[in-house]
Each structure stands twice: as structure tokens, then as C-alpha cells.
N, C-alpha and C positions, 0 to 999 in steps of 0.2 A: 504493500500501498504506498502510494508516494505521502510525503508530507512537507506542508508547507509553514515556514515559519516567520511569522508574518510582523513588517514595523518593527524591527529592531533597530534600539538607540543606536549603537555604535555593534561595528564588528571590523574585529583585528584578521584580517584574511591570514597575514605570514604569507601571502604569495612574491612573486619573483620580486616583487615592486614594492611591497609592505604596505598594499592599499590600507586604510582606513576607512572604511564607510559607515554612513548613519542614514536613517529611515528606510532602511532597505529590507528583501522579503529574501529568504532562504530556499529554496524546493530540494528537497530528498526524495531521491525515487533509481530503484533498481538498485541500491547499495550505494550512491555516486551524487555529488552535488552535480542539481542537472540544468540549476540557474540560479542567479544572485542579481539581484535588483530590484528597483521602484516597483510596486503595484502587479506585480505576477499575477496570471490567472490561476484561480484554487482549481480548475477543473473538479475533478474529481479529489481531490490532496486532502487528507486532513489539515483543516487548518488550528494551529497555535500561534497563540499571540505572545509576542516576541515584546510588546511595550515596555517600557523599564528595565530592559537587558542588555547585557554586552555579549556576543556571541563570539566566542572565538574557535580557536582548531582543537580536538581534544589533546589531554596533555598523555606524553609521551613517557614512560617509564624500561629509564635502561637499567636497572640491575636491583633486585629483590633477590631475599632468600624468604621464601613466603613462609615456609615453616615453624621461621620463626616467630608468627606472631601468634603462638602457643607458648612462647618464653618471654613473654614482657617483662619487664622489669623484676626481673627473678635476683632477690636480694644479694646474696655474692657477687652478682655479676654485673651493679649498678656502678660500681665506682671503679670498676679494673681498667687496666690497659689491654692494647689486643689480644694481646700472646695469652694471656692471666684469664682474660674469661673467653676465651675459645676453650681453655681449659676446665673451666666451670661449668661451660654449656654443652660439652660434649657427651659428658655421661648421662645429659636428662634428654637428650636428644639419639641415644641410642635406642630409647626405648619406645621411639615411635613407631607407629604401625603404618597401611597405607589407607587408615580412616583416618590417624595423625594427619598425615600430606592430604588428604582429600578436604579434610574438615577448614585445615588452619590455610589452605591457597585459596577457599574459599572467603572466609573472611578479610583475607590480605588485599582480594583484588574487588570486593563491593567496598572497602575500605579506602581504596585510589581510587575506583566509579566513582566515589560520592565527594572528591576532590576533583575530578572534572578528566578523571585518564581513561582511553578510550583503547591504549591500545600500551601493555605491558611486558616487560621479558622474567624472566626468575631463573637463578642461578639455584639448579638443585644439585648437590656434590657430597650428600651422603644418602644409602638405603638399605637402613634395615631393616629385619621382620617382613621382608618381603615385598616392600615399598619399591615402585619402581614410578617413572617417569608422569605416565599417563595418569597418577592418579592427581595430578596439579591439571595437565590437559583436558580429562572430562569436568573437572570445575570449573576451572576457567569457560568454555561452553554450555557451559547449565546456566553460566550469570549473562555471557554472551557477549563477554567481554573481548579484543585481537588479544593476541596471545602469541610473545617468541620464547617459550620454554628451553633450558641449554639442557643438555643431560651432562652435567658436572661429575668430579669423580676424586676421591685423594686415595694414593696406593702405597702409600712410606707414612705406616703406624709408627709408632714412639718405639717399639722396639730395634728400629731403622735408622733410628735417631730423627725422625718426624714429631709433627708436634698431634696428630689426630691419633685415638685412643687404636691399639690396631684390630679390634670389635668393626670399627666404624670405616678401614681400608679395603680395597675389591682389588682382585688379581686384572693387572693390565691388558691381560687377553680379552677378557670377560670384559672388562669397560670398554675397549675397544669393538666388541662382537655386540654389545646393547647399544652400543652407539648406532650402529646399524641398523639394526633393529628398529630404533624408536623416528629414526629419518625416516624408513622405507615405509612405515605402518604412517608416522603422522605429518610429513613435513611436506606444505602445500606452497610450492616456489613460485607460485602465479600469481600476478596482481591484484589485490584484495584480498593476499589470503587471510585467513582465521589462525591460521598456526603456522608458523617457522620454527624448525626446532635448529639450535644450535650444538656446537660440542665445547663442551666448557672444564677442563681439569682446574681444579678450584684453587690452586696457586701453584708458585714455585717452591713452595718452604711445606708443602702434601704430596707433590706428584715429582716422577723422576726426569730427566732431563731426557731420556727414551720417549714416555709417555707424552707429552708436550711434542717432541717431535712430529711421533705418527698420530695425533690428534690432528696436527694440523694438514698432515698427508693427506690423511681422509676426510679433513673435514671442505679440504680443498676439488678432491676428488669427486663427493658430494654437491657441493654447487652450495655448501650452509656454511651462515658464519660463527665465525670463534669467539670465547671471549675468559678471562679468567681476569683475578686479582692480580693490581700492581702497586709497586711504591706509595702503599698504604700509611708507611712511620717510618717512624727511625729503624725499628725493629726488624722491618722490613727489608731494609736497604741494609744492617749491620748483614742481617744474615746473608745476604747477596754477594756480599763483598767477601763473607767469609767459605762461603759455599762456592759460588762460583766466580772469583777473584772479577767481577765486574760488575757493573750497576743494574736494576731491574730494566732499562730500555735496551740495553747492550745484550743482556742474556735474551731478552725476548726476542731482539732481531737476530741473534744468534742461531734461533732454532725455529724462524719464518713467524712469529708473530708478529709481524707486523703487517699491514697494507689494509687497503678501503673495505675487505673482509673480516678485519679484528678490530673490536673493542676491548679497552680496558678499563676495570672499575677502580675507583679512585685517582691512582697517580699524583698523589699531594704532593709526592717525593720527589717527582721526576727535575731535571736539571735545564738547565739550555740547552742542552746538547740534548737531550732526548726529545724536549719537546720540538726544537728541529729537526728532527727523526720523523718522529709521527706527523708532523707538518707536513712533508715531503713524502711519506708515504700514506697518508689517510687514514690513518689508522685512529682510532675514534677513542673518545675517554667520557665513561659516566661517571660523574661528579657527583657526590652525595657528602654535600656539604653538612646535614641534622647528624647521620653518623659519625663525621669526622668530627663534628662539635661532643659529642657525646661520649666518644672512645679518645679524644684529646690525642688525635692525627696530625692534627692542623689545618691550615687554611690549602689548597690546592690550588695553581697559580692559572685560575681561569682564563684571567684578564690576556694573560700571558701566550697563551694556550689558544685564545679564539684569535687573538693579534696577528699571529703566526701561523694561523689557516688550521688548525688541529680542529677536527668536526669536535664536537661535545651538548653532550644529551646530559639529563639529569635521571640519578638515582634516588630512591627513598632509600636503600640498601634495606638490611634484614630487621623486623619488627624487635628484636633482642638487642638491636643498638642502634635504635634510631628516637623512641621506641613505637613511634608513629607512624601512621604510613600514606600522610596528607601530598600528594602531590606540588599541589600551589600552596601549599609552606613551605614546601622545599626548594620553590622556585625564587619566595622573598629571601629566606635565608642566604643561596649562593647570591643573590645580590647585594642584601647586608655585607655579609662577610668579603666582598669583594672592595665594598668600600671601606670595610675596617681596614680591610690590606693596603689601599691604595688611594681611599679619598673617595670624596662622595660623587663626585663624577665616572666615578672609575665602572659603576654599570649601571643604567636604567632599568628604569620598572620593564619597559618596551623588549630592551636586549633580554634581560632574564626571562620573560614568557615567551621569544624567539626558542631558547636553548629549550626549554620547558616543552614545545610544539614541534618544531619544523628541524629544530637541533635532533633532538633525539629522535624524530624519526628518518632524520639521515643514517643517523648511527648506526641507528638497525638497518639497515640499509633499505627501507621504504618513502620513499619521493612521491609516492603515492598516498601516502600520509600526511598528518603534521602542517596542514596547510587549507586554506576555506577557497579550490578555485573551482571551476566547471571543470568536470570529467575527473578529481581526487575522492578518494572512499568520504565516504557520509559521515564520518566520526565529526561531532559537535559538541560543544561546552556551550551550555547557557545560564549564564550567571545572573542571577538579580540583581538588581545596582537599589532597588527603591530602599532593604532598609536598614538597620542603624547602623551595619558595617560601613555603608559608601554614603552616610546621609553626611551632606556640606561638602562630597567630593566635584573638584571643576573638572575632574577630569576623568572619567569614564574607564576612559581606557588603562589608565595605571592602578589595573588591578591589586597589584602587589604592593602599593603601597594607602591604598584605601579602597578595602572591598573585599565581600563574602569567602572564607573558605570552604564552602559544600556550594554545590553546584545547585541551580533549580531544577535542569534537564541536562540528560546526556543523550547523545545518539551515538552506536556503533552499528556502523553497515547499515546507516539508516533506521535503525530497530531502536525502540526509548528503550533503554536502560534504566535511566532516573527520572522518579516524573515528583516536580514539586518536591525535591529531596529526599525522594524512599525510592529503594530498588525496590523496582516492577517486577522479576526476572524471578526471585527468591524469598521465602519466609524467612525474613532476617530475625524476626523472635526466635523462631525454631533454630535457624543456624548458629547464633551467638549462646544462647543456651547449650547446644552444642559443645561448642569451642569451651564453654565455663567448665563445665564437665569432665572436659577431657584433660581440661590444666589440673583441676583440683585431684585427678585420679594422678598424673604426673606427681603430681607434690606430697600426695598420702604415699608413694611408691617409693620416696627418696630417705 
């Protein structure tokens, strides 16, 4: 069914010329944007009144660990640095089952949807007790969000000098075989795809050099993207120098982990040579400002990356290190941190929102998303600017300075996923109750 958004006060298109429109209509038909302009005829379309709203492309989340929504605010991990935080949580995560993975993914994705997100990646790198990547894929399909799951992995346990417990690591040949399985079963490379699968060894300190190299070869043979964590904090840099004799960016390059089909999470501690390398090769970065603050990792040099030409998107990161999953709040934090580091003119509200929409879509290889143009996917966020959050604002397009953090309406592939601030596709009361019951049981088993 076609949908006509009527009389939007302001529209931030994020198209190639970054047009900003007012008083226009947007027609959604057959999963794409069919027309943008004033006084469009409704014909047989459902008409939705967009007066008093700002309309933007749906936001794009480029890094998450959805399963972690079951371990928010764990007391022993609240004030820990990255490696200590991981050691605290690994034993809890080892108790997860397929049900935990499915429910936590659905909660995390619903939270993202309410914050305006229409496309999310996920980095699932542990598979205890029969869990599989499709536990999350089915969760996203039921909600109706566009999804880019990645088959993560850990292969070096504590007994071999790695960080994760041995119970959470996998045999490397089994990892590669399962990557092939999930790609063949679920990856759709077509324009407008609702699910693309990536290959994502967890990090240089949890897998071998050989697995990193073999994963890159497999991904390129299959034509899928590659993702991992890189240069997250000073411990990460020290580990790389001690074990590999190189900086993380150099190590990634030596294994084939640079290029437009690669995006790395965090990159807080990249130096100028690594930034130049990423710009030259088109290697993407998932910037996770709230998690970086939460874990005390630092402020990523996003201004320098953008100025050099590095593709940058936003990620909320896992819900155990944020501990929220609100993508528009993440965009505001990205803007504020660059201003703290480099001055009030370092990043505008519009640029930060561009990173959260078009920027993230480009990092994930989705030029069909992240902008409002005729022929692009009908992934659209509608923000109510008549409420208290925007009261007194002189500039509706400056959403990140003065505006709501929950969408009024959200459309994915032209389907309404959020209406009047409520998820339409799931029983959220039952889902939240189920999540809380699972979390309580995990606490009882410690």
C-alpha cells in the first residue's frame, strides 16, 4: 500500500546537494520513495499528516552487540576499563541460549527503531549453548528492521594467551564453515535487501592472524563486507605493539583488512598515518562515542577522519557498554565530543546527523539508504517538533540541539514500524517482560 506523508514542515534530504525542503509531501510506494514535492496527489495512498514535523532519512547504526541488552548496568562492570569489563561479563554471556539471543536482539532493535534507526548492523561473536546467527536475523525480520548481521568469532582463549575464556572460543575451521553457511542461507546482495551478512572476527586479541587473513579471503570470495574492533583504547594499542610489532591500522593492512568493503569499530587511537591509510583505501569507521565515554577509552579523532576523507558512521555499541541504544542521542554525543576536543565550530548538528544517516549507509555499502531521494529506499523517520523538547527552537533541522529523541513515526521499506511513538509490529509489553525474566534468571544463577 502506498503512503503519502503530507505537508512536512521541514525535510532534511541528505541527498547529494543536501537539500532542505519545507511544506512538501513524500510518496512511499513499493518500498521506495516515489515522489517528493508540494501538493502531491493522494490517489489511493494512505495519507499521514506531517504538519509540525521534521522528516529525515532513517538513521543507520553501524556497530552493536545486541545480545548485551540483557546485561545492562551489571554492577561489577559499571566502572571497569575495557579488558576488565570483558572479563567480568564473559562468564555471564557463556550462559546465553538461543532464546537469550533472540529476545535481547529484538529488544535492542526495538530501542533503536524508537530512536529513528531503520538499518542496523550487529556484531555477534559468541555462540554458547547452541546459539546461532539466525537467532538475531529472525528477530530483526519479525520487527521489520533492515539488518546487517555479521558472523563474529573468537578463537584464542585464555589458555592460549587470549582474553576470552576457553568455553567461548571456537575452532577456526568451524568458524569459517559457519560463515559460509550463514552467507549462503541469509545474505541478499540485491538493492533494497532487508538482510546482508558480513564476516567479523571479534578483534585482533581474540583471533589468530591466520583467521583474520582467511576471513578476509572468504568474505571477498563471497562478496560480503568485513568488520572487527580496532584501536579502541590504549590497552588495545599496547597489545598490538607487543604481540604484532605494529600499530592496529598497520596490522589490519598486512592482513588485507582495509578497503571499501571493510569497516572497523571505534578507532579511538588511530594516529595520523593510520587515518591517511583508511582515507586512501576507503576503509570505514563505526564511531561509538557513548561507549567510548562509558569505558573511558577516549575521544575518536572524527574531525580529522572526516577532513581526510575516511567514511564514518555511528554505532551505539553493545548495550552493556553504553548502556543505552538511542541512535539520535549517539549523534548528539558525537557532535558534542568533537566540540569538546576541537572547539564549538568543530561539528555542526547537521553534519552529525549526516554521519548518522547517509554516512552510516555508505559505511555499510548501502547507497540505496540514508538519503531522501526519488528511487531510494523508503526508510524514513518523522520527528514531532511540536512538543516540549523542541519548544522555542528557531531551527527545526537542528534536531540534535533541540528536539525529541524518540520518533513519532518510522518507515522501513515503506512499512510503518513506529506509529505515534509506539512499535507497531511487536507486543512490546510482553517482550520487555520476557527480557526482564531472562535477566533475573541470569542473576539468580551467578
